[in-house]
C-alpha positions in Angstrom: -60.9 -73.7 -49.2 -57.4 -74.4 -50.0 -57.5 -71.6 -52.4 -58.3 -68.9 -50.0 -56.1 -70.0 -47.7 -53.0 -70.0 -49.9 -54.2 -66.5 -51.0 -54.3 -65.1 -47.8 -50.6 -66.6 -46.5 -49.0 -63.7 -49.0 -51.2 -60.9 -47.7 -49.8 -62.2 -44.1 -46.5 -62.1 -44.7 -46.8 -58.6 -46.3 -48.6 -57.2 -42.9 -45.8 -59.0 -40.4 -43.2 -57.4 -42.8 -44.7 -53.7 -42.5 -45.6 -54.3 -38.6 -41.5 -55.4 -38.3 -40.5 -52.2 -40.6 -42.6 -50.1 -38.1 -41.5 -51.4 -35.0 -37.7 -50.6 -36.4 -38.5 -47.1 -37.3 -40.0 -46.4 -34.0 -36.8 -47.7 -32.3 -34.4 -45.3 -34.2 -37.0 -42.5 -33.4 -36.6 -43.5 -29.8 -32.6 -44.1 -29.5 -32.0 -40.6 -31.3 -30.6 -42.3 -34.8 -33.1 -39.8 -36.1 -31.9 -37.0 -37.8 -33.6 -33.6 -36.8 -35.3 -31.5 -39.5 -34.2 -28.2 -39.6 -37.2 -26.6 -37.4 -36.5 -29.4 -34.7 -34.0 -28.8 -31.8 -31.8 -31.1 -30.6 -31.6 -32.2 -27.0 -28.8 -30.5 -25.0 -26.7 -33.3 -24.1 -26.0 -33.4 -20.1 -22.8 -31.9 -18.9 -20.6 -34.4 -17.1 -20.9 -33.3 -12.8 -17.9 -30.4 -12.0 -15.4 -31.2 -9.5 -16.1 -30.3 -5.8 -14.5 -26.8 -4.5 -11.9 -27.3 -2.5 -12.5 -26.1 1.2 -9.2 -26.0 2.3 -5.7 -25.1 1.6 -2.2 -26.0 2.8 -0.2 -22.7 3.6 3.0 -21.8 5.4 3.0 -19.6 8.7 6.0 -17.8 10.0 7.0 -20.4 12.1 7.5 -22.3 8.9 4.9 -24.5 10.3 2.6 -26.0 7.1 -1.0 -25.7 8.2 -4.5 -26.4 6.6 -6.8 -23.7 6.8 -10.2 -23.1 5.1 -10.3 -21.2 1.8 -12.6 -19.0 2.8 -12.8 -18.9 6.7 -15.9 -17.4 8.2 -14.9 -17.2 11.5 -11.9 -15.3 12.3 -10.3 -14.4 15.7 -7.7 -11.9 15.6 -5.5 -12.2 18.4 -3.7 -9.1 16.7 -4.0 -7.9 13.1 -7.6 -6.8 13.6 -6.9 -3.2 11.8 -5.7 -5.6 8.6 -8.8 -7.7 8.6 -11.0 -4.9 8.7 -9.3 -3.5 6.0 -9.6 -6.6 3.8 -13.9 -6.2 4.8 -13.5 -9.1 7.2 -14.9 -8.3 11.0 -13.1 -10.8 13.2 -15.5 -12.3 15.9 -12.8 -12.3 18.5 -9.7 -9.9 18.7 -6.9 -9.4 21.5 -7.2 -6.8 23.9 -4.7 -4.1 22.0 -7.6 -4.2 18.5 -9.7 -2.2 20.9 -6.8 0.4 21.4 -7.0 1.4 17.8 -8.2 5.1 17.5 -9.2 4.6 14.3 -10.8 1.6 13.8 -12.8 1.4 17.2 -16.4 2.0 15.7 -15.5 -1.3 13.5 -15.0 -3.3 16.2 -18.2 -3.1 17.3 -19.9 -6.9 18.1 -16.2 -8.5 18.2 -15.9 -10.1 21.4 -12.7 -9.5 23.7 -10.8 -12.9 24.3 -8.5 -10.8 26.7 -4.5 -10.8 27.2 -3.5 -13.3 27.4 -6.0 -14.8 25.0 -8.4 -16.9 27.0 -8.9 -20.6 25.4 -12.9 -20.8 26.9 -13.7 -17.8 25.4 -12.6 -19.1 21.8 -14.1 -22.1 22.7 -17.4 -20.4 22.7 -16.9 -18.3 19.5 -16.0 -21.3 17.8 -13.3 -20.1 15.2 -12.4 -21.7 11.8 -8.8 -19.4 11.8 -6.9 -18.1 14.9 -4.1 -15.3 13.4 -1.9 -14.4 15.7 1.7 -12.6 16.3 4.3 -15.6 16.5 5.5 -13.5 19.9 2.2 -15.6 21.3 4.0 -19.1 21.2 6.7 -17.8 23.6 5.1 -15.4 26.0 1.6 -17.3 26.1 2.7 -21.4 25.4 0.3 -23.0 27.2 -2.7 -21.0 26.1 -1.9 -21.2 22.7 -1.3 -25.1 22.8 -4.7 -25.1 23.8 -6.3 -22.8 21.3 -4.3 -24.7 18.5 -6.5 -27.8 19.5 -9.8 -25.7 18.8 -8.7 -24.0 15.6 -5.9 -23.9 13.1 -3.4 -21.1 14.2 -1.7 -18.8 11.2 1.7 -17.3 13.2 2.7 -13.8 11.8 6.2 -12.2 12.5 6.1 -8.3 13.6 10.1 -8.4 12.3 9.1 -7.8 8.8 7.1 -4.8 6.6 3.7 -4.3 8.2 2.3 -3.7 5.1 4.3 -5.7 1.7 4.7 -8.3 4.5 2.3 -9.2 7.4 -0.6 -7.4 5.6 -0.3 -9.3 1.9 0.6 -12.3 3.9 -2.5 -12.5 5.9 -4.6 -11.2 3.1 -3.1 -14.5 1.1 -4.3 -16.8 4.1 -8.0 -15.9 3.7 -8.1 -15.3 0.0 -8.2 -11.9 0.0 -5.5 -11.1 -2.4 -7.1 -8.2 -4.2 -8.6 -6.7 -1.9 -5.0 -6.1 -0.4 -4.1 -4.8 -3.4 -6.5 -2.2 -3.9 -5.7 -1.1 -0.7 -2.1 -0.8 -0.7 -2.8 1.4 -4.4 -4.7 3.8 -2.1 -2.1 3.9 0.6 0.8 4.0 -2.1 -0.9 6.9 -4.1 -1.6 9.1 -0.3 2.0 8.0 0.6 3.5 9.7 -2.5 1.6 12.9 -1.8 2.6 13.0 1.9 6.2 12.4 1.1 6.4 15.5 -1.3 4.6 17.7 0.9 7.3 16.3 3.7 10.3 17.2 1.6 9.3 20.1 0.2 8.6 21.7 3.9 12.0 20.1 5.3 14.3 19.5 2.5 17.4 17.6 4.5 16.1 18.5 8.0 16.0 15.7 10.3 13.2 14.0 12.2 13.3 11.7 15.3 10.4 10.4 17.7 10.7 9.9 21.0 8.8 8.9 24.0 9.1 10.4 27.8 8.0 7.7 30.5 8.8 7.8 34.3 12.1 6.7 34.1 12.7 5.9 31.1 13.0 7.6 27.3 12.7 5.7 24.2 13.6 6.7 20.2 11.5 5.0 18.2 12.8 3.4 14.6 10.8 1.7 12.2 7.9 -0.1 13.7 5.7 1.6 17.1 4.8 4.8 17.5 5.0 6.3 14.1 8.0 4.7 13.6 7.1 3.1 9.9 4.6 6.1 9.3 8.1 8.6 9.4 10.6 6.2 7.9 8.9 4.4 5.1 5.8 6.3 4.9 6.9 10.0 4.6 10.6 8.4 4.2 11.7 11.5 6.3 15.4 11.5 6.9 16.6 10.4 10.4 19.9 11.7 12.3 22.9 9.9 11.7 22.7 7.7 14.9 18.9 6.9 14.5 19.9 5.9 10.8 22.7 3.5 12.5 19.9 1.8 14.7 17.5 1.3 12.0 20.1 -0.2 9.6 21.0 -2.7 12.5 17.1 -4.0 12.9 15.5 -2.9 10.0 11.7 -3.6 11.6 13.1 -2.8 15.5 10.5 -0.9 17.5 12.9 1.4 19.9 16.0 1.9 21.4 16.3 2.8 25.3 18.8 5.9 25.8 19.7 7.8 28.5 19.1 11.6 28.6 22.7 12.0 28.5 22.6 10.4 24.7 19.4 12.8 23.8 21.8 14.9 21.5 23.1 12.4 19.6 20.0 11.2 18.5 17.5 13.9 18.1 16.7 15.5 15.2 15.9 19.2 13.3 12.3 18.2 14.2 11.2 16.4 17.3 8.1 14.2 17.6 7.3 13.8 21.4 5.0 11.3 22.8 4.2 11.7 26.0 1.4 11.6 28.5 -0.9 14.8 29.6 -1.0 13.5 33.1 0.2 11.2 35.7 3.9 10.2 36.3 5.1 10.2 32.4 3.9 14.0 32.1 5.7 15.0 35.2 8.9 13.4 34.3 8.8 15.4 30.9 8.1 18.8 32.9 11.4 17.9 34.8 13.5 17.3 31.4 12.1 20.6 30.2 13.9 22.4 33.2 17.5 20.8 32.1 20.2 22.9 30.1 20.5 19.8 27.8 16.9 20.1 26.8 17.0 24.0 26.0 19.9 23.6 24.1 18.7 21.3 21.8 18.5 22.8 18.2 14.5 21.4 17.8 13.9 23.2 20.9 15.3 26.3 20.5 13.9 26.4 16.7 10.0 25.7 17.9 10.2 22.4 16.4 9.0 20.2 18.8 5.6 19.0 17.7 3.7 16.9 20.7 1.7 13.6 19.4 -1.5 12.5 20.5 -0.6 9.3 22.8 -3.5 7.3 22.0 -3.8 8.3 18.3 -0.2 7.0 17.7 -0.3 3.9 19.7 -0.3 1.2 17.1 1.7 -0.4 14.5 -1.2 -1.1 12.4 -2.0 -0.5 8.9 -5.0 2.0 9.7 -2.9 3.8 12.2 0.1 3.9 9.8 -2.1 5.3 7.0 -4.0 8.0 9.2 -1.1 9.4 11.4 1.6 9.6 8.2 -1.5 12.2 6.6 -1.4 13.6 10.0 2.2 13.9 10.6 2.7 15.3 7.2 0.5 18.0 7.8 2.5 18.9 11.2 5.7 18.8 9.8 5.0 20.9 6.7 2.3 23.3 8.4 -0.3 22.8 6.1 -3.8 21.6 7.0 -4.4 17.9 6.0 -6.8 17.0 2.9 
């Protein structure tokens, strides 16, 4: 019996050793130390979690204020500048009254809420915007309303006293993350402007052009912004009479200068673009001017170069109006039908 036990001891030791080796092998397999064969595919490593994308950014508006705005705003209210947003493929949830007067974008304003003039904070409260875009002049003429609106959403202010395309439009696009869309629009616009400019230059040569508006008791010459001013001076680059050119040099993005009737010959170009209503007091005021010798003796009148513009079409200084009236005016001045 003693001999049997002695013979079993080596066998038991061998068995225990085998069990230990097997356990170690299993441990290697579970810890990944085992080298995979050519037919085995190693498990993909788990990538570390990506950092969360920022949802807001800080920008500076034309009042010099640094504000925090959404990177990709979804509910924008446009005190002005609705046409610029639409050009970027963005429909505002609300807009100021002037935005609804723009002929060229009216069909795109369906479903946009009117916020009033002055803007009504209660309407904005219901709209729940994540960004408001407004002209700097709103701070001056509607301070109480804008203070209340500023508590509802960040307000990005843009000044009218700058280039409407390369200033206002590009700043707005950058603010809402639409730089590429703005660049594409500008590229198309510049191609159209170059063609229209050449069309006008071929027809007019060095002949000058003025835009003026007749209202009851007031006569205004437009410069390089409102009522076709930018379109004519920056888009078509039509030559201006010396007096008008001096006014533009003094205020590059000025709207208009009011003149007396006696001053009209100094500001009138070889071609006159006339803005006057077809009826009412303004129409009657122009009818009286037409009877004056001063008017009849203007070179543009004598040569049949007075071109009447549709007031509602030429109302805005937005980029949609600039682009479309540029092509229409080029056709008007050159006598060539628009493409």
